[in-house]
N, C-alpha and C positions, 0 to 999 in steps of 0.2 A: 170825610175821612176813604181816603191810604189803607189797601190791604197791608202795606206789613207797622201801620202802628196797628189795627185792627190786631196783627195775628200780635206785633209786641205787651196788646194787653190783654189781652185771651191765657196767654203764660201764666203774665203776673198774675189774673184774676187763678187760675188753677193753680199758681204756688199758694198765692193766701189761704186759695183754701186750703189746699193739700194738709200746710200748718198746722188751719184749727182744727182740722177734719183725724187727725193726726196727735196733738196735745193732747188727748187723756187714753190714748195710747204710749202715753214718753218715749214720744219720739218727736222727730225731727221729719219735713222730708226727706235733709240729707240721711239722716241716716235709716229714714224707712230705702232710697234708695238703694243703699246700698247693701239692707236686706237682700233686699230684690235678684243686684248687680251679685254678690255672693251664693244665691241659692241657681245664681242660674254659671258658676264657675265655680266652684268650687275645687278650692285648695289655691284661688289669685291673693300674689303680694297683696301689701299694700297702697302700697311704687302702684301696680298696674289697679285698683282698686282708686285711686290718687283723680290719675291719665284719666275714667272713666268719673267716676263724678268731678270729673270738672274741677279738684281743689287743690288745694299747696299738700305738702307729701305732713306738712306740719299738724296740717287742722285732721288728714283724713289715719293719722294714727291717736290726735284725740279721741276720733269722734269709734276705730273700735275699742281705742280704753273703757271708753263708756262701753261698749252695745262687745263687748266682752265679757266686765263687770257684769251683767243686766242677763252675761243667763243668755242672749241669745244668736252667740258669737264663739266661734274654737280656735284659739289657733293650734292649725295641729300639723307644724313643721315640724320635724324629725331634731330627735336629738342630735343637736353636730350642728342644727339650722342656720347658729349666727344669731344679729337680729331682724331677720327675714322668717315674716310672719306670714304662711301660708295658711286663710283665712275662710273654714268651712261652715257651714247658716246651722246653729243645734236645731232641734223634734221645734226646742222654743219659738228660735226663733222666726220655725216656717212660720208655723201656727198665725205669726202674732202679724208675719209677712201678711202670714195668704185670708185674715181680719177683711172685711169689706167698710169700706172708708166714704162712704159715700154714694159717689158718681161710680157707675159700673166702666170700669178702667178699660173693657174689649171691649164695647159698642165706644168710644172714645174714641182710641186709640184705629177705632176704623173707620171713624169718620175723620179724622184731622193725615192717617195717611188716603185717604181718600182725599182731601183739598190740595195733602202734599202730593201726590203724583197730578194732580189737573193743574199748582202752578209751578211742574218741573219741566211739564208737556211740550215736546221741541212746536217751537212758534210750526212749522209743517207738517202738523197735527190737528193743530188748535181747529172747533171749526170753527171752520170762518162767518160770517156775519150775513145774512138774507140780503141783499138790497132793496132795497124802499122799488112801489112799480111806479118805476116810467106815468107822470100824471100822464090822462092824454090829453087825446090837443084839439082844439074845440073847430069844428069845419059852421 
């Protein structure tokens, strides 16, 4: 197996695990990530959230409507802002976001970060393999 395949498979496995763990909370993985992003960036617009999630603006708009309807996000845009939504997480949304759903995210993030740092390290900084000792000459 090569590294690219293993990493791709790890991401797919984590996505499936997250979907199963979040389902009882009434969340999808994208909704959960939207709560995390919004908690870290109060006032984020729907357009910015779409970029951060890597999904289309229409998909993000539907996702935001669902989270607002569930009382997990609120639109904090001032009157007269037009169609621009400035999103904030609600207390209920923050409590939902903080709920543990299985894996310890901080531990997993540290392990992934260490792997990512290792892969990004320039070749010049990488440890060099120790050469095998030369075979002894027979006399």
